[in-house]
PDB file of N, CA, C and O in Angstrom:
ATOM      1  N   UNK A   1       0.847  -1.169   0.000  1.00  0.00           N
ATOM      2  CA  UNK A   1       0.000   0.000   0.000  1.00  0.00           C
ATOM      3  C   UNK A   1       0.893   1.233   0.000  1.00  0.00           C
ATOM      4  O   UNK A   1       1.905   1.282   0.699  1.00  0.00           O
ATOM      5  N   UNK A   2       0.508   2.223  -0.789  1.00  0.00           N
ATOM      6  CA  UNK A   2       1.216   3.498  -0.773  1.00  0.00           C
ATOM      7  C   UNK A   2       0.254   4.634  -1.067  1.00  0.00           C
ATOM      8  O   UNK A   2      -0.776   4.462  -1.720  1.00  0.00           O
ATOM      9  N   UNK A   3       0.622   5.784  -0.570  1.00  0.00           N
ATOM     10  CA  UNK A   3      -0.056   7.026  -0.925  1.00  0.00           C
ATOM     11  C   UNK A   3       0.969   7.820  -1.700  1.00  0.00           C
ATOM     12  O   UNK A   3       2.071   8.069  -1.211  1.00  0.00           O
ATOM     13  N   UNK A   4       0.617   8.213  -2.893  1.00  0.00           N
ATOM     14  CA  UNK A   4       1.548   8.957  -3.729  1.00  0.00           C
ATOM     15  C   UNK A   4       1.731  10.385  -3.250  1.00  0.00           C
ATOM     16  O   UNK A   4       1.030  10.855  -2.354  1.00  0.00           O
ATOM     17  N   UNK A   5       2.672  11.052  -3.854  1.00  0.00           N
ATOM     18  CA  UNK A   5       2.906  12.461  -3.590  1.00  0.00           C
ATOM     19  C   UNK A   5       1.595  13.221  -3.762  1.00  0.00           C
ATOM     20  O   UNK A   5       0.877  12.986  -4.735  1.00  0.00           O
ATOM     21  N   UNK A   6       1.269  14.121  -2.846  1.00  0.00           N
ATOM     22  CA  UNK A   6       0.026  14.890  -2.919  1.00  0.00           C
ATOM     23  C   UNK A   6       0.273  16.080  -3.840  1.00  0.00           C
ATOM     24  O   UNK A   6       0.706  17.140  -3.388  1.00  0.00           O
ATOM     25  N   UNK A   7       0.000  15.904  -5.126  1.00  0.00           N
ATOM     26  CA  UNK A   7       0.261  16.922  -6.137  1.00  0.00           C
ATOM     27  C   UNK A   7      -0.774  16.792  -7.236  1.00  0.00           C
ATOM     28  O   UNK A   7      -1.202  15.684  -7.555  1.00  0.00           O
ATOM     29  N   UNK A   8      -1.177  17.898  -7.813  1.00  0.00           N
ATOM     30  CA  UNK A   8      -2.185  17.884  -8.879  1.00  0.00           C
ATOM     31  C   UNK A   8      -1.626  17.394 -10.207  1.00  0.00           C
ATOM     32  O   UNK A   8      -2.395  17.057 -11.108  1.00  0.00           O
ATOM     33  N   UNK A   9      -0.307  17.346 -10.349  1.00  0.00           N
ATOM     34  CA  UNK A   9       0.343  16.935 -11.600  1.00  0.00           C
ATOM     35  C   UNK A   9       0.543  15.419 -11.608  1.00  0.00           C
ATOM     36  O   UNK A   9       1.379  14.915 -10.858  1.00  0.00           O
ATOM     37  N   UNK A  10      -0.207  14.674 -12.441  1.00  0.00           N
ATOM     38  CA  UNK A  10      -0.109  13.213 -12.455  1.00  0.00           C
ATOM     39  C   UNK A  10       1.308  12.673 -12.663  1.00  0.00           C
ATOM     40  O   UNK A  10       1.667  11.650 -12.079  1.00  0.00           O
ATOM     41  N   UNK A  11       2.104  13.334 -13.474  1.00  0.00           N
ATOM     42  CA  UNK A  11       3.445  12.809 -13.746  1.00  0.00           C
ATOM     43  C   UNK A  11       4.406  12.999 -12.573  1.00  0.00           C
ATOM     44  O   UNK A  11       5.469  12.379 -12.543  1.00  0.00           O
ATOM     45  N   UNK A  12       4.051  13.838 -11.620  1.00  0.00           N
ATOM     46  CA  UNK A  12       4.841  13.949 -10.389  1.00  0.00           C
ATOM     47  C   UNK A  12       4.446  12.853  -9.404  1.00  0.00           C
ATOM     48  O   UNK A  12       5.255  12.432  -8.577  1.00  0.00           O
ATOM     49  N   UNK A  13       3.215  12.401  -9.496  1.00  0.00           N
ATOM     50  CA  UNK A  13       2.681  11.368  -8.604  1.00  0.00           C
ATOM     51  C   UNK A  13       3.065   9.965  -9.092  1.00  0.00           C
ATOM     52  O   UNK A  13       3.346   9.076  -8.288  1.00  0.00           O
ATOM     53  N   UNK A  14       3.072   9.781 -10.397  1.00  0.00           N
ATOM     54  CA  UNK A  14       3.267   8.469 -11.012  1.00  0.00           C
ATOM     55  C   UNK A  14       4.469   7.673 -10.483  1.00  0.00           C
ATOM     56  O   UNK A  14       4.322   6.472 -10.256  1.00  0.00           O
ATOM     57  N   UNK A  15       5.657   8.279 -10.273  1.00  0.00           N
ATOM     58  CA  UNK A  15       6.815   7.474  -9.844  1.00  0.00           C
ATOM     59  C   UNK A  15       6.602   6.682  -8.553  1.00  0.00           C
ATOM     60  O   UNK A  15       7.154   5.590  -8.413  1.00  0.00           O
ATOM     61  N   UNK A  16       5.815   7.204  -7.606  1.00  0.00           N
ATOM     62  CA  UNK A  16       5.551   6.442  -6.383  1.00  0.00           C
ATOM     63  C   UNK A  16       4.782   5.165  -6.687  1.00  0.00           C
ATOM     64  O   UNK A  16       5.060   4.111  -6.117  1.00  0.00           O
ATOM     65  N   UNK A  17       3.808   5.269  -7.593  1.00  0.00           N
ATOM     66  CA  UNK A  17       3.014   4.103  -7.954  1.00  0.00           C
ATOM     67  C   UNK A  17       3.834   3.120  -8.793  1.00  0.00           C
ATOM     68  O   UNK A  17       3.739   1.906  -8.613  1.00  0.00           O
ATOM     69  N   UNK A  18       4.621   3.647  -9.691  1.00  0.00           N
ATOM     70  CA  UNK A  18       5.471   2.795 -10.530  1.00  0.00           C
ATOM     71  C   UNK A  18       6.436   1.999  -9.667  1.00  0.00           C
ATOM     72  O   UNK A  18       6.624   0.802  -9.883  1.00  0.00           O
ATOM     73  N   UNK A  19       7.048   2.660  -8.690  1.00  0.00           N
ATOM     74  CA  UNK A  19       8.012   1.991  -7.816  1.00  0.00           C
ATOM     75  C   UNK A  19       7.356   0.863  -7.028  1.00  0.00           C
ATOM     76  O   UNK A  19       7.914  -0.230  -6.941  1.00  0.00           O
ATOM     77  N   UNK A  20       6.184   1.109  -6.453  1.00  0.00           N
ATOM     78  CA  UNK A  20       5.525   0.059  -5.680  1.00  0.00           C
ATOM     79  C   UNK A  20       5.160  -1.123  -6.579  1.00  0.00           C
ATOM     80  O   UNK A  20       5.337  -2.277  -6.188  1.00  0.00           O
ATOM     81  N   UNK A  21       4.650  -0.839  -7.784  1.00  0.00           N
ATOM     82  CA  UNK A  21       4.327  -1.934  -8.708  1.00  0.00           C
ATOM     83  C   UNK A  21       5.570  -2.741  -9.056  1.00  0.00           C
ATOM     84  O   UNK A  21       5.531  -3.972  -9.070  1.00  0.00           O
ATOM     85  N   UNK A  22       6.670  -2.054  -9.336  1.00  0.00           N
ATOM     86  CA  UNK A  22       7.918  -2.746  -9.665  1.00  0.00           C
ATOM     87  C   UNK A  22       8.430  -3.576  -8.489  1.00  0.00           C
ATOM     88  O   UNK A  22       8.921  -4.688  -8.683  1.00  0.00           O
ATOM     89  N   UNK A  23       8.318  -3.048  -7.282  1.00  0.00           N
ATOM     90  CA  UNK A  23       8.737  -3.807  -6.097  1.00  0.00           C
ATOM     91  C   UNK A  23       7.888  -5.071  -5.943  1.00  0.00           C
ATOM     92  O   UNK A  23       8.403  -6.151  -5.655  1.00  0.00           O
ATOM     93  N   UNK A  24       6.578  -4.912  -6.141  1.00  0.00           N
ATOM     94  CA  UNK A  24       5.682  -6.075  -6.051  1.00  0.00           C
ATOM     95  C   UNK A  24       6.054  -7.119  -7.102  1.00  0.00           C
ATOM     96  O   UNK A  24       6.134  -8.309  -6.797  1.00  0.00           O
ATOM     97  N   UNK A  25       6.281  -6.671  -8.340  1.00  0.00           N
ATOM     98  CA  UNK A  25       6.651  -7.597  -9.415  1.00  0.00           C
ATOM     99  C   UNK A  25       7.962  -8.312  -9.095  1.00  0.00           C
ATOM    100  O   UNK A  25       8.099  -9.507  -9.358  1.00  0.00           O
ATOM    101  N   UNK A  26       8.909  -7.598  -8.538  1.00  0.00           N
ATOM    102  CA  UNK A  26      10.203  -8.184  -8.178  1.00  0.00           C
ATOM    103  C   UNK A  26      10.044  -9.230  -7.081  1.00  0.00           C
ATOM    104  O   UNK A  26      10.635 -10.308  -7.153  1.00  0.00           O
ATOM    105  N   UNK A  27       9.255  -8.915  -6.082  1.00  0.00           N
ATOM    106  CA  UNK A  27       9.020  -9.858  -4.987  1.00  0.00           C
ATOM    107  C   UNK A  27       8.357 -11.123  -5.513  1.00  0.00           C
ATOM    108  O   UNK A  27       8.749 -12.230  -5.144  1.00  0.00           O
ATOM    109  N   UNK A  28       7.356 -10.966  -6.373  1.00  0.00           N
ATOM    110  CA  UNK A  28       6.666 -12.127  -6.932  1.00  0.00           C
ATOM    111  C   UNK A  28       7.577 -12.917  -7.870  1.00  0.00           C
ATOM    112  O   UNK A  28       7.583 -14.148  -7.831  1.00  0.00           O
ATOM    113  N   UNK A  29       8.341 -12.229  -8.707  1.00  0.00           N
ATOM    114  CA  UNK A  29       9.241 -12.893  -9.655  1.00  0.00           C
ATOM    115  C   UNK A  29      10.297 -13.713  -8.919  1.00  0.00           C
ATOM    116  O   UNK A  29      10.624 -14.828  -9.323  1.00  0.00           O
ATOM    117  N   UNK A  30      10.820 -13.152  -7.846  1.00  0.00           N
ATOM    118  CA  UNK A  30      11.858 -13.842  -7.072  1.00  0.00           C
ATOM    119  C   UNK A  30      11.291 -14.797  -6.029  1.00  0.00           C
ATOM    120  O   UNK A  30      12.029 -15.386  -5.239  1.00  0.00           O
ATOM    121  N   UNK A  31       9.971 -14.940  -6.041  1.00  0.00           N
ATOM    122  CA  UNK A  31       9.268 -15.866  -5.149  1.00  0.00           C
ATOM    123  C   UNK A  31       9.619 -15.629  -3.672  1.00  0.00           C
ATOM    124  O   UNK A  31       9.767 -16.577  -2.901  1.00  0.00           O
ATOM    125  N   UNK A  32       9.748 -14.368  -3.297  1.00  0.00           N
ATOM    126  CA  UNK A  32      10.037 -14.017  -1.913  1.00  0.00           C
ATOM    127  C   UNK A  32       8.790 -14.139  -1.046  1.00  0.00           C
ATOM    128  O   UNK A  32       8.881 -14.385   0.157  1.00  0.00           O
ATOM    129  N   UNK A  33       7.621 -13.965  -1.669  1.00  0.00           N
ATOM    130  CA  UNK A  33       6.332 -14.119  -1.006  1.00  0.00           C
ATOM    131  C   UNK A  33       5.409 -14.791  -2.013  1.00  0.00           C
ATOM    132  O   UNK A  33       5.498 -14.522  -3.211  1.00  0.00           O
ATOM    133  N   UNK A  34       4.534 -15.654  -1.542  1.00  0.00           N
ATOM    134  CA  UNK A  34       3.639 -16.342  -2.468  1.00  0.00           C
ATOM    135  C   UNK A  34       2.648 -15.354  -3.083  1.00  0.00           C
ATOM    136  O   UNK A  34       2.241 -14.388  -2.437  1.00  0.00           O
ATOM    137  N   UNK A  35       2.272 -15.598  -4.310  1.00  0.00           N
ATOM    138  CA  UNK A  35       1.381 -14.702  -5.055  1.00  0.00           C
ATOM    139  C   UNK A  35       0.046 -14.503  -4.341  1.00  0.00           C
ATOM    140  O   UNK A  35      -0.541 -13.424  -4.416  1.00  0.00           O
ATOM    141  N   UNK A  36      -0.432 -15.526  -3.657  1.00  0.00           N
ATOM    142  CA  UNK A  36      -1.717 -15.428  -2.969  1.00  0.00           C
ATOM    143  C   UNK A  36      -1.727 -14.402  -1.857  1.00  0.00           C
ATOM    144  O   UNK A  36      -2.762 -13.787  -1.597  1.00  0.00           O
ATOM    145  N   UNK A  37      -0.591 -14.200  -1.190  1.00  0.00           N
ATOM    146  CA  UNK A  37      -0.538 -13.223  -0.105  1.00  0.00           C
ATOM    147  C   UNK A  37      -0.247 -11.820  -0.616  1.00  0.00           C
ATOM    148  O   UNK A  37      -0.266 -10.858   0.153  1.00  0.00           O
ATOM    149  N   UNK A  38       0.019 -11.704  -1.891  1.00  0.00           N
ATOM    150  CA  UNK A  38       0.387 -10.425  -2.489  1.00  0.00           C
ATOM    151  C   UNK A  38      -0.508 -10.136  -3.687  1.00  0.00           C
ATOM    152  O   UNK A  38      -0.039  -9.645  -4.714  1.00  0.00           O
ATOM    153  N   UNK A  39      -1.799 -10.442  -3.555  1.00  0.00           N
ATOM    154  CA  UNK A  39      -2.681 -10.354  -4.710  1.00  0.00           C
ATOM    155  C   UNK A  39      -3.238  -8.955  -4.948  1.00  0.00           C
ATOM    156  O   UNK A  39      -3.763  -8.683  -6.028  1.00  0.00           O
ATOM    157  N   UNK A  40      -3.137  -8.064  -3.968  1.00  0.00           N
ATOM    158  CA  UNK A  40      -3.676  -6.716  -4.125  1.00  0.00           C
ATOM    159  C   UNK A  40      -2.551  -5.692  -4.186  1.00  0.00           C
ATOM    160  O   UNK A  40      -1.475  -5.890  -3.623  1.00  0.00           O
ATOM    161  N   UNK A  41      -2.824  -4.599  -4.878  1.00  0.00           N
ATOM    162  CA  UNK A  41      -1.884  -3.488  -4.945  1.00  0.00           C
ATOM    163  C   UNK A  41      -2.692  -2.232  -4.628  1.00  0.00           C
ATOM    164  O   UNK A  41      -3.366  -1.670  -5.492  1.00  0.00           O
ATOM    165  N   UNK A  42      -2.610  -1.808  -3.375  1.00  0.00           N
ATOM    166  CA  UNK A  42      -3.399  -0.681  -2.893  1.00  0.00           C
ATOM    167  C   UNK A  42      -2.595   0.605  -3.006  1.00  0.00           C
ATOM    168  O   UNK A  42      -1.611   0.802  -2.293  1.00  0.00           O
ATOM    169  N   UNK A  43      -3.025   1.470  -3.905  1.00  0.00           N
ATOM    170  CA  UNK A  43      -2.353   2.758  -4.075  1.00  0.00           C
ATOM    171  C   UNK A  43      -3.289   3.717  -4.769  1.00  0.00           C
ATOM    172  O   UNK A  43      -4.115   3.318  -5.590  1.00  0.00           O
ATOM    173  N   UNK A  44      -3.152   4.985  -4.433  1.00  0.00           N
ATOM    174  CA  UNK A  44      -3.973   6.011  -5.039  1.00  0.00           C
ATOM    175  C   UNK A  44      -5.113   6.453  -4.145  1.00  0.00           C
ATOM    176  O   UNK A  44      -5.604   5.716  -3.290  1.00  0.00           O
ATOM    177  N   UNK A  45      -5.508   7.688  -4.384  1.00  0.00           N
ATOM    178  CA  UNK A  45      -6.615   8.283  -3.638  1.00  0.00           C
ATOM    179  C   UNK A  45      -7.510   9.016  -4.643  1.00  0.00           C
ATOM    180  O   UNK A  45      -7.274   8.948  -5.849  1.00  0.00           O
ATOM    181  N   UNK A  46      -8.518   9.704  -4.158  1.00  0.00           N
ATOM    182  CA  UNK A  46      -9.493  10.353  -5.038  1.00  0.00           C
ATOM    183  C   UNK A  46      -8.846  11.180  -6.141  1.00  0.00           C
ATOM    184  O   UNK A  46      -9.246  11.085  -7.301  1.00  0.00           O
ATOM    185  N   UNK A  47      -7.860  11.985  -5.794  1.00  0.00           N
ATOM    186  CA  UNK A  47      -7.275  12.927  -6.750  1.00  0.00           C
ATOM    187  C   UNK A  47      -6.378  12.274  -7.792  1.00  0.00           C
ATOM    188  O   UNK A  47      -6.132  12.860  -8.847  1.00  0.00           O
ATOM    189  N   UNK A  48      -5.885  11.066  -7.514  1.00  0.00           N
ATOM    190  CA  UNK A  48      -4.929  10.445  -8.440  1.00  0.00           C
ATOM    191  C   UNK A  48      -5.293   9.011  -8.804  1.00  0.00           C
ATOM    192  O   UNK A  48      -4.434   8.235  -9.221  1.00  0.00           O
ATOM    193  N   UNK A  49      -6.558   8.664  -8.646  1.00  0.00           N
ATOM    194  CA  UNK A  49      -6.949   7.271  -8.867  1.00  0.00           C
ATOM    195  C   UNK A  49      -6.722   6.807 -10.295  1.00  0.00           C
ATOM    196  O   UNK A  49      -6.410   5.635 -10.508  1.00  0.00           O
ATOM    197  N   UNK A  50      -6.868   7.689 -11.283  1.00  0.00           N
ATOM    198  CA  UNK A  50      -6.645   7.279 -12.673  1.00  0.00           C
ATOM    199  C   UNK A  50      -5.190   6.866 -12.892  1.00  0.00           C
ATOM    200  O   UNK A  50      -4.912   5.851 -13.531  1.00  0.00           O
ATOM    201  N   UNK A  51      -4.270   7.661 -12.355  1.00  0.00           N
ATOM    202  CA  UNK A  51      -2.847   7.354 -12.490  1.00  0.00           C
ATOM    203  C   UNK A  51      -2.512   6.064 -11.762  1.00  0.00           C
ATOM    204  O   UNK A  51      -1.758   5.237 -12.274  1.00  0.00           O
ATOM    205  N   UNK A  52      -3.069   5.888 -10.571  1.00  0.00           N
ATOM    206  CA  UNK A  52      -2.822   4.667  -9.800  1.00  0.00           C
ATOM    207  C   UNK A  52      -3.320   3.436 -10.550  1.00  0.00           C
ATOM    208  O   UNK A  52      -2.639   2.412 -10.586  1.00  0.00           O
ATOM    209  N   UNK A  53      -4.485   3.532 -11.137  1.00  0.00           N
ATOM    210  CA  UNK A  53      -5.043   2.406 -11.898  1.00  0.00           C
ATOM    211  C   UNK A  53      -4.178   2.116 -13.120  1.00  0.00           C
ATOM    212  O   UNK A  53      -3.920   0.955 -13.440  1.00  0.00           O
ATOM    213  N   UNK A  54      -3.730   3.165 -13.802  1.00  0.00           N
ATOM    214  CA  UNK A  54      -2.838   2.970 -14.954  1.00  0.00           C
ATOM    215  C   UNK A  54      -1.563   2.233 -14.551  1.00  0.00           C
ATOM    216  O   UNK A  54      -0.992   1.490 -15.349  1.00  0.00           O
ATOM    217  N   UNK A  55      -1.116   2.439 -13.308  1.00  0.00           N
ATOM    218  CA  UNK A  55       0.107   1.797 -12.827  1.00  0.00           C
ATOM    219  C   UNK A  55      -0.149   0.461 -12.151  1.00  0.00           C
ATOM    220  O   UNK A  55       0.780  -0.145 -11.617  1.00  0.00           O
ATOM    221  N   UNK A  56      -1.392  -0.012 -12.165  1.00  0.00           N
ATOM    222  CA  UNK A  56      -1.681  -1.354 -11.691  1.00  0.00           C
ATOM    223  C   UNK A  56      -2.428  -1.482 -10.382  1.00  0.00           C
ATOM    224  O   UNK A  56      -2.541  -2.591  -9.861  1.00  0.00           O
ATOM    225  N   UNK A  57      -2.941  -0.401  -9.829  1.00  0.00           N
ATOM    226  CA  UNK A  57      -3.675  -0.485  -8.569  1.00  0.00           C
ATOM    227  C   UNK A  57      -4.885  -1.395  -8.698  1.00  0.00           C
ATOM    228  O   UNK A  57      -5.601  -1.358  -9.698  1.00  0.00           O
ATOM    229  N   UNK A  58      -5.103  -2.210  -7.679  1.00  0.00           N
ATOM    230  CA  UNK A  58      -6.311  -3.026  -7.620  1.00  0.00           C
ATOM    231  C   UNK A  58      -7.261  -2.490  -6.554  1.00  0.00           C
ATOM    232  O   UNK A  58      -8.431  -2.870  -6.511  1.00  0.00           O
ATOM    233  N   UNK A  59      -6.753  -1.604  -5.691  1.00  0.00           N
ATOM    234  CA  UNK A  59      -7.554  -0.948  -4.659  1.00  0.00           C
ATOM    235  C   UNK A  59      -7.140   0.522  -4.633  1.00  0.00           C
ATOM    236  O   UNK A  59      -5.948   0.829  -4.632  1.00  0.00           O
ATOM    237  N   UNK A  60      -8.120   1.434  -4.612  1.00  0.00           N
ATOM    238  CA  UNK A  60      -7.841   2.856  -4.439  1.00  0.00           C
ATOM    239  C   UNK A  60      -8.709   3.373  -3.293  1.00  0.00           C
ATOM    240  O   UNK A  60      -9.790   2.845  -3.030  1.00  0.00           O
ATOM    241  N   UNK A  61      -8.220   4.409  -2.618  1.00  0.00           N
ATOM    242  CA  UNK A  61      -8.968   5.002  -1.504  1.00  0.00           C
ATOM    243  C   UNK A  61      -9.604   6.296  -2.025  1.00  0.00           C
ATOM    244  O   UNK A  61      -8.922   7.157  -2.582  1.00  0.00           O
ATOM    245  N   UNK A  62     -10.903   6.413  -1.837  1.00  0.00           N
ATOM    246  CA  UNK A  62     -11.626   7.549  -2.396  1.00  0.00           C
ATOM    247  C   UNK A  62     -12.284   8.393  -1.310  1.00  0.00           C
ATOM    248  O   UNK A  62     -13.377   8.922  -1.516  1.00  0.00           O
ATOM    249  N   UNK A  63     -11.640   8.521  -0.171  1.00  0.00           N
ATOM    250  CA  UNK A  63     -12.194   9.273   0.957  1.00  0.00           C
ATOM    251  C   UNK A  63     -12.543  10.712   0.639  1.00  0.00           C
ATOM    252  O   UNK A  63     -13.619  11.181   1.010  1.00  0.00           O
ATOM    253  N   UNK A  64     -11.647  11.431  -0.049  1.00  0.00           N
ATOM    254  CA  UNK A  64     -11.895  12.840  -0.344  1.00  0.00           C
ATOM    255  C   UNK A  64     -13.108  12.988  -1.256  1.00  0.00           C
ATOM    256  O   UNK A  64     -13.870  13.945  -1.124  1.00  0.00           O
ATOM    257  N   UNK A  65     -13.289  12.062  -2.167  1.00  0.00           N
ATOM    258  CA  UNK A  65     -14.449  12.125  -3.063  1.00  0.00           C
ATOM    259  C   UNK A  65     -15.751  11.949  -2.282  1.00  0.00           C
ATOM    260  O   UNK A  65     -16.800  12.450  -2.688  1.00  0.00           O
ATOM    261  N   UNK A  66     -15.674  11.234  -1.158  1.00  0.00           N
ATOM    262  CA  UNK A  66     -16.863  10.993  -0.336  1.00  0.00           C
ATOM    263  C   UNK A  66     -16.999  12.047   0.759  1.00  0.00           C
ATOM    264  O   UNK A  66     -18.082  12.593   0.969  1.00  0.00           O
ATOM    265  N   UNK A  67     -15.882  12.335   1.467  1.00  0.00           N
ATOM    266  CA  UNK A  67     -15.926  13.190   2.650  1.00  0.00           C
ATOM    267  C   UNK A  67     -15.536  14.641   2.412  1.00  0.00           C
ATOM    268  O   UNK A  67     -15.700  15.466   3.311  1.00  0.00           O
ATOM    269  N   UNK A  68     -15.026  14.979   1.238  1.00  0.00           N
ATOM    270  CA  UNK A  68     -14.643  16.350   0.929  1.00  0.00           C
ATOM    271  C   UNK A  68     -13.167  16.625   1.178  1.00  0.00           C
ATOM    272  O   UNK A  68     -12.413  15.724   1.545  1.00  0.00           O
ATOM    273  N   UNK A  69     -12.756  17.884   0.974  1.00  0.00           N
ATOM    274  CA  UNK A  69     -11.365  18.303   1.101  1.00  0.00           C
ATOM    275  C   UNK A  69     -10.855  18.103   2.527  1.00  0.00           C
ATOM    276  O   UNK A  69     -11.628  18.078   3.484  1.00  0.00           O
ATOM    277  N   UNK A  70      -9.539  17.962   2.643  1.00  0.00           N
ATOM    278  CA  UNK A  70      -8.894  17.847   3.950  1.00  0.00           C
ATOM    279  C   UNK A  70      -9.031  19.161   4.704  1.00  0.00           C
ATOM    280  O   UNK A  70      -9.006  20.242   4.116  1.00  0.00           O
ATOM    281  N   UNK A  71      -9.176  19.044   6.017  1.00  0.00           N
ATOM    282  CA  UNK A  71      -9.270  20.224   6.861  1.00  0.00           C
ATOM    283  C   UNK A  71      -7.902  20.872   7.015  1.00  0.00           C
ATOM    284  O   UNK A  71      -7.788  22.098   7.010  1.00  0.00           O
ATOM    285  N   UNK A  72      -6.866  20.054   7.152  1.00  0.00           N
ATOM    286  CA  UNK A  72      -5.505  20.544   7.364  1.00  0.00           C
ATOM    287  C   UNK A  72      -4.637  20.195   6.161  1.00  0.00           C
ATOM    288  O   UNK A  72      -4.832  19.149   5.543  1.00  0.00           O
ATOM    289  N   UNK A  73      -3.684  21.055   5.824  1.00  0.00           N
ATOM    290  CA  UNK A  73      -2.749  20.714   4.752  1.00  0.00           C
ATOM    291  C   UNK A  73      -1.781  19.622   5.198  1.00  0.00           C
ATOM    292  O   UNK A  73      -1.615  19.394   6.397  1.00  0.00           O
ATOM    293  N   UNK A  74      -1.150  18.956   4.257  1.00  0.00           N
ATOM    294  CA  UNK A  74      -0.184  17.907   4.587  1.00  0.00           C
ATOM    295  C   UNK A  74       0.897  18.406   5.522  1.00  0.00           C
ATOM    296  O   UNK A  74       1.362  17.660   6.384  1.00  0.00           O
ATOM    297  N   UNK A  75       1.310  19.671   5.365  1.00  0.00           N
ATOM    298  CA  UNK A  75       2.396  20.206   6.192  1.00  0.00           C
ATOM    299  C   UNK A  75       2.028  20.217   7.673  1.00  0.00           C
ATOM    300  O   UNK A  75       2.923  20.273   8.518  1.00  0.00           O
ATOM    301  N   UNK A  76       0.749  20.167   8.012  1.00  0.00           N
ATOM    302  CA  UNK A  76       0.323  20.102   9.403  1.00  0.00           C
ATOM    303  C   UNK A  76       0.730  18.776  10.037  1.00  0.00           C
ATOM    304  O   UNK A  76       1.138  18.735  11.198  1.00  0.00           O
ATOM    305  N   UNK A  77       0.616  17.689   9.267  1.00  0.00           N
ATOM    306  CA  UNK A  77       0.938  16.350   9.771  1.00  0.00           C
ATOM    307  C   UNK A  77       2.397  15.982   9.557  1.00  0.00           C
ATOM    308  O   UNK A  77       2.996  15.315  10.400  1.00  0.00           O
ATOM    309  N   UNK A  78       2.974  16.405   8.444  1.00  0.00           N
ATOM    310  CA  UNK A  78       4.344  16.046   8.099  1.00  0.00           C
ATOM    311  C   UNK A  78       5.178  17.308   7.988  1.00  0.00           C
ATOM    312  O   UNK A  78       5.407  17.826   6.895  1.00  0.00           O
ATOM    313  N   UNK A  79       5.626  17.791   9.126  1.00  0.00           N
ATOM    314  CA  UNK A  79       6.398  19.031   9.155  1.00  0.00           C
ATOM    315  C   UNK A  79       7.791  18.807   8.585  1.00  0.00           C
ATOM    316  O   UNK A  79       8.406  17.764   8.811  1.00  0.00           O
ATOM    317  N   UNK A  80       8.278  19.787   7.851  1.00  0.00           N
ATOM    318  CA  UNK A  80       9.628  19.741   7.314  1.00  0.00           C
ATOM    319  C   UNK A  80      10.612  19.817   8.478  1.00  0.00           C
ATOM    320  O   UNK A  80      10.369  20.518   9.460  1.00  0.00           O
ATOM    321  N   UNK A  81      11.724  19.088   8.362  1.00  0.00           N
ATOM    322  CA  UNK A  81      12.767  19.174   9.374  1.00  0.00           C
ATOM    323  C   UNK A  81      13.388  20.553   9.315  1.00  0.00           C
ATOM    324  O   UNK A  81      13.612  21.104   8.238  1.00  0.00           O
ATOM    325  N   UNK A  82      13.662  21.102  10.481  1.00  0.00           N
ATOM    326  CA  UNK A  82      14.302  22.408  10.510  1.00  0.00           C
ATOM    327  C   UNK A  82      15.758  22.267  10.111  1.00  0.00           C
ATOM    328  O   UNK A  82      16.434  21.316  10.503  1.00  0.00           O
ATOM    329  N   UNK A  83      16.231  23.218   9.331  1.00  0.00           N
ATOM    330  CA  UNK A  83      17.628  23.212   8.898  1.00  0.00           C
ATOM    331  C   UNK A  83      18.445  23.964   9.940  1.00  0.00           C
ATOM    332  O   UNK A  83      18.379  25.190  10.030  1.00  0.00           O
ATOM    333  N   UNK A  84      19.218  23.213  10.729  1.00  0.00           N
ATOM    334  CA  UNK A  84      19.988  23.820  11.798  1.00  0.00           C
ATOM    335  C   UNK A  84      21.444  24.033  11.408  1.00  0.00           C
ATOM    336  O   UNK A  84      22.304  24.082  12.288  1.00  0.00           O
ATOM    337  N   UNK A  85      21.748  24.160  10.136  1.00  0.00           N
ATOM    338  CA  UNK A  85      23.139  24.331   9.738  1.00  0.00           C
ATOM    339  C   UNK A  85      23.567  25.774   9.751  1.00  0.00           C
ATOM    340  O   UNK A  85      24.717  26.080   9.437  1.00  0.00           O
TER     341      UNK A  85
END
């Protein structure tokens, strides 16, 4: 499962989904985990579900489409590290 970069530009979001799909394919190809336990690829949200599906998502989260815009921006939850140099 992954949540891509929160950006309106699909091509900025796509690499996160591509990487997870490639990791899943590698794990399955190398038989590190059985295919049955790795049958879903959960990635994408309301704003980027088309890109996630194009990259192989089998599950997308559509909370914003149902519940509306976020109350707080991402920076509220994931604060940038302060540069103390």
